N, C-alpha and C positions, 0 to 999 in steps of 0.2 A: 502495499500500501505505498509506504512511504516512498519505495522506488517511482510509482507510478504517478505521484504527485508532484515528483519533484521531476520528473519528463515532462507533465502537465504544463505546468506552472513556468518552467525555463523555456521551452522550445514550442507549448502550445497558446501560451501568453498572444504572442503577437496577431497570430493568425486567427485566434476567440476575438480579440479586441477590434480585429477588423473587421471579422463578420457582425460582430454586436455592431458597433460603429454604423456598419450599411444599413443596419435595422433602424437604429433610430434616427438616420439621417433621412431616411423615405419621408416624413411628416415634410420636410424641409422641403426636397423636392417635388411630391405632391401637390404642394400648396404653393409654389413657386413657380414652378413650370407648368404649362400646359399637357395634358395627355399627348400631343402629337411631341410636344419636345421631349416631354421624360420614354415616352415612345422608341424617340430619335438616337437617347441616349443609349438608352435597352441594347437597341441594334449594331452601335458603334462599339460598344464594349462588350456584346458577342459574337461581333467580326474579328477585336483585338484580339480573342482568346486563341484563333485558329491563329493569325497573322505571328501571335510571337513565337506563338510554336515554332513557325518554318524563318523564323527572325534569329534563331538559334540555333534551329535543328538540335535540340538537347543536349546541347554540346556540354553542358557543365556537368554533366551526370556522368560521360565519360571522364572529366577530367578529375572527378572527384571518386572515381572509381579506384585510379591509380594515385590518389592524392597520398594514401598511407602505406604505397608497396615502399618493400627495401629496395635500396639504389636509388631510387628517381631521383633525377634531379629536380626540384620541386619549384623554383624559380621557371624554370625552362617549361616545363609543367603549367605553371600558372600563367606564362604571360604567353603562351602559344594559346591556350583559351580565351585568353583575354583577350589578345588580335583578331581570333578567329571568329570569334562572337561579334565584336565590335565591326569587324568590315562584310559582316553577315547578315547584321542588322539595319547598316546602312547601305549596302545592296537593294534590302525588301525595300527600303526605305525611300528609295529612290525610283524604283519601279513603281510601288503602288502612289507615288507622286506623280510621275507620269500618266496613269492609265488612270486616273483617281474620278475622271467622270465616268468610265465605266461603271465602278466599285460602287458611287454616290447612287448615280441615277438606275442602273440597270438588275443592279443586284441588294442593294438596301434601302432603296425608293427614297431615298431624304436628300432631295436635291438641294435645298435650305439649307442642310445644314453643315455644308462644304467647310468652312473653317476648324466647327469642332473635329471633323474625320480628319482635316491635316494636323490639328494638335495634338489628337491620338496618335497620328503616322511618326512623331518627335518622340513619343514616350514608347516606339517599340528600341531602338538602342539605348533609350534610359533605361528604360523597364528590363530590358536583357543583362545590363551590365550591374544592377541593381542589385540582380537575383542571383548572378553568377558572382560578384563580392559578399553576400549574404550565406551562400552555401560553405566559401572558402572559411568563412569566420566559425563558420559551424563546425567545420571539419577541423580549424584547431583546436576545437575544444571551448573557443571560447563563447560559452552559454548565456553569460553577462550580457556582454556587450552585443551579442544577436540580439536579443530580447530590446536592448538600450536603444540599437539599432534602427529596428523594424514600430518599436514606438513612437522615435521620433518622427518616423516618415510618415506615420499612420496621423501624428499632432501637426506636422506640418501639413500634410494633403488636406485633413479635416476643415484644416484652418482656413487655408487658400480657398477651398472650396466655398465654406459658408460665405468669405469676403466678396468671391465674383459673383455668388449666385443670387445670397440675401443680401447685399449691402450693394455693389454693383451694376445688380441685375442684369448680366449679360449673356443669359441664360447657358443651351448646354454647354455650349464652349468653355464656361467657367467652370464644369465638375472635371474636365482633359487638362486646363491648366491646373487646376489643385495638382492631379494624378501627376501630373509631370515635374512640377515644383517640388512635389513629396519628393519624389525617385532621383531626381537631382542630389537632393539631400541626404539623402539612403545611399547614394553612389559618393559621396564625399566623406560621409562619416565612416564605412565599411573600406575608404582605398586606404585609409591610414593606417587600419588595423592590418591590412596585407600588404603596402608598399613595397615591403623588402623584399616579395615574390615577382614584382611586376617592373621585366624589362623590355629594350625594343628586342626581343629574340625569339625566333620563329623554328619550330621543328616538325617538318610536313611528316613523319612517321607517326611524332606523338599526337597528331590530328587523325592521322589514316586511323590509327588504333581508339582515341574517343570516338570516331565516327561511326567505325564497326560495333562499337558499343553502345553509341545512343540511336542508330539508322534502324535496327529493328523495335524499338521504342516508338516508333514514331506512329505507325498504323494504331498502337491500341490507344496512344493520347489522341488521335483521330476519332476514334472510334467512343470516346469518352466525350469528345468536342462535340461529337453529331449528339450523342443523348440530352446532352445539357445545354448547348446553344443553338441548337439549328432549328427546333422547333422555333424561336422567336424568329430567325430570318425570316423563314418561310411564313410565320404572321405578318411579317410586316411587307411580303412581298406579293403574299398570294390573297390577305383579307384587308389589313391597313395596319398603319405606326400607330394610332393610336393603340388599337388592342394587344397591338406586341407590348406597347407601355403595362398595361392592365395586365397580360401576363406575365409580366418580369415582375409585376409586385407579389402576385401569387410562390415564382418561383425565389425572390428575394427570401420572404417572408420563410420558406419551408427551408432555409440555410439554418434553422436554428438545430438541424438533425446534423449539420456541420459540425456544429462546436461539440457533440459526441464523441464524431467520427474520428475528428483531430484528437479529441485526446486519448479516445481507446487508441488509436492506430500507433501513437507512440509505445504505446508498453504488448501490445499481442504479437507481433513478429518476435522481438526477443522474449519473451514468455514460451514460445510455442518453439522456437529453436532450441533453446536452453533445458525444455522439459518433455519433448514429445517421444524420447526414452524412456521416459519413467513409467511406472507400473502403473501410476492413479490419474496418468497425462488425460486418459478420454472421459476420465470420471469426473476431472477437475474439469476439463473443458465444456462438458456437455452441462456443467452447472450453471458456467459463466455464462455458456450459449442462452440457457433456458431464461438467467435472470435478466439479460439484453434483451430478448426478444421479448417478454411481460413488461419491461419498462418501455421499449418502442411503443408497444400496444398500446399502453398507459397510454403514451405523449400523444401518439396518432388519435388516440379518441378525443382526448384535451382540446388539441387543436384542431380539430374536424368539428367537435361541439362549439368552438367558441372561434369559430374562424370569421363571421360575420363581424364580430365586435373586434375581432384584431385588425384586420383589413381598416377600420372605419376610426378606431385610435391611432393607426401609423400613417392612415392615407385619410381619402374623404370617400363621399358614398359614390362618387362616381366611377371609382375603381371596385363599389362593393361586388362586382361580379368574379373577381380573383378570389374570391373566398371559396367558391364552386372548383376552381382548379386549385386551390389549397389542399382542399379535401382529399382531392384523389393523388397530389404528391405526395402524401403521405406514403404512400405505395412505395413508389422505385429511393424514396430518401430513408425509408427502413431497410427495405433490400438492401443498397448499398453497406448498410453495417453489418446487417447479417451476412452479410458474400465475402467479409473478412475472416468469418468461422472456415465457413465450407470452402474456400481457396486453400486450407492447409495442407491438401492433400497434393497440390502441384506444387507446392515450395518444399513439403517436405523432401518428397524422391527427386525435385531439382526437374524437374519438366514445366518451367513455367509457361512453356510456347502454349500450354492448355488454356492459360489466362487471356493471353492473345487471341488463339479460337472464339473463345466464348464471347469476349469483348466486343469481337468483330461482328460475329454471328447475332448476338443482343442490336446492336447500332443496324445491321441491314434490315433485321424486319421492323427497325423504328424507322430506317429513311423509307421503306415500299411503306409502311403504314400511312408514312406522312401524305407523301406524294398522291394515294391513292384516295385516301378519307379527307384528309386537309380542307380542300376543296368543297367538298360535300357537308361533313359534319360540323365545320368552322372551328375555334381555337380550343373545344375538349378534346379534342382528335390528338392536341400535344402530349397533355399529361397524361392521357388513356396509352397513346404510343409509346409516350416513355416507359409507361408501368409494365407494358407488354414485354420491352425489350429488357428489362432488368429481373423480368420473371423468367425469360429464355435466358439469358446468361447466369443466373443463379440455378437453373436446372441444370443447365449444362457440367458447371463446376463441382456441383453438388453430385453428379454421377461420376465425374472422375476422382473425386476423392471418395466416394464410398469404393469404387473400383480399384484405386490405388493402394490406400490404407485401410480398407475395410472401417469405413465409417460415418454412418449415415444419421447426419441431424434429423431430427423430428421435422414433418411437412407440416403437423397442424397449425404451427404459430402463423405458417405464411400465409393459409387458409382463414385461421381467424382476424389477421390483418386485414385481408381483402374484405371480410364479414362486416369488421369495424368498419372501412371505411363506405361500404356499400350501404350500412344502415345509418351512418351517419349524414352521406349526401342523400339519403331519401329522407330524413329527418329536416333537410333544410328548405324540404315544399310543404311545410308546418309552420305553422306562426306559434311557438316556444318561446314563453319569456325569459329573460336573462336568469329571473331569480329560479325557475325550474331547471333550468339548465345547470345552473353552478349547484344546486341540492343535490341532482342526480350524480354531478358527476363526485363532488362530495362523497356521498356514499359508494361509488365504484372505487374512489381513491383508496380513501379507507380501509374497504375489507382489502383490496388488494396489497397494499403496504402488512398489512396483520398478515395475510399469508405470507408475505415475500419473509416477514419476520420471523415466522414458526418455521418455513421450510428452510431457512439458509441458518437456523439455529442462531438468530442473530444477538440475541439473550448471552448464550456463551462468549461470542465474539467481544463484547461489549464490556462482560465482567473481566475477562481476559485482558482487557485494553487498560481498562480500569484499575485492576491488580497490579501492571508494571508501572501505572502513572504515578500511585501510590508508596 
């Protein structure tokens, strides 16, 4: 537990604060920007996600892989990565700048937001270097510096965004000025921590080795982007920019699940690789899985039943339709966390190619589903399609894990999740007061907590803890 909390607070703090800040900035965005402006911001941000990938080719992962190898010339390694990422991002920047009319008009359908798109392009080299220096800082085991740098970057970004959007009222472009300013400050901060390894030196063999490691990961990363962001782009293309903004509200609110995913992911893989040969590994893993599944069911229920009020609290009534999308998004967001359990098989037997196979297969179904049904069914297609994609992905990985290490996770929790979401979605057709909703949730939450307390013998754990403290 102590190790979990340490990793959670040091390495997960900055990412978690970023997610929390993004949620609490929603009232600023939705009450100052128009629906069209917010939709344009969401579309540019979604496009940035995939452009970022091609502006650095995930080279930093290949450099990080060899950072602690014996005999490596760290200065030449880090400098090669720095020059490669900088040149790659600059090339992508100029290609997109020259062809911006095509991307703005034909792809994103945001002709009136050219300046915001251009400022976003400047964040490509800035964001790539900020990410690279941040990763190097983490591999130098400078945990406190890593967290401080990310927090400073986030503070500058939020402050500039509020100033440009709320005070100067310059619209969407102010959001990207804020991002750019925060990344520049972050680069300066992390540069001084890593400057001893930055020189004007380049080794093509190091780059080749880094690319051999990083390029095979690109299809899986693209598949993740298809699941998380392509739906927004297609909404803006085939329906309207305003509706893309409404769906983005639901997507942003559902990121509450990422808080748990970040924290859990920090400790889960080390736990697996350290304990998978031990006798009690399956028993302990199953208990953790059941606890996590029950907590996700509880979060999904509460978030679904209160979705209307959450949307109204953090935006306004014009975005109320986002509450329906938020309910459905509980399925893929929960499955993304549960998948951390079912994918232990490929990791243990070193056949991680199955992870890429499952991600690509799920995303392919998502892509096909979107193009067929989005023009017919509208925005609701996007969260449903994402749910189908994650279910397929989860099922494939579960099959491989069961086959490779004879470990079958209960399917009933996934079924319960779908049932809870379906019931909550149906309840939205009835006029249930907030008071009655809170009473119902209180009773369910209370009984669930009592069950978990007894099932996991928490009274014994607490006594041992209190005894040690005393």
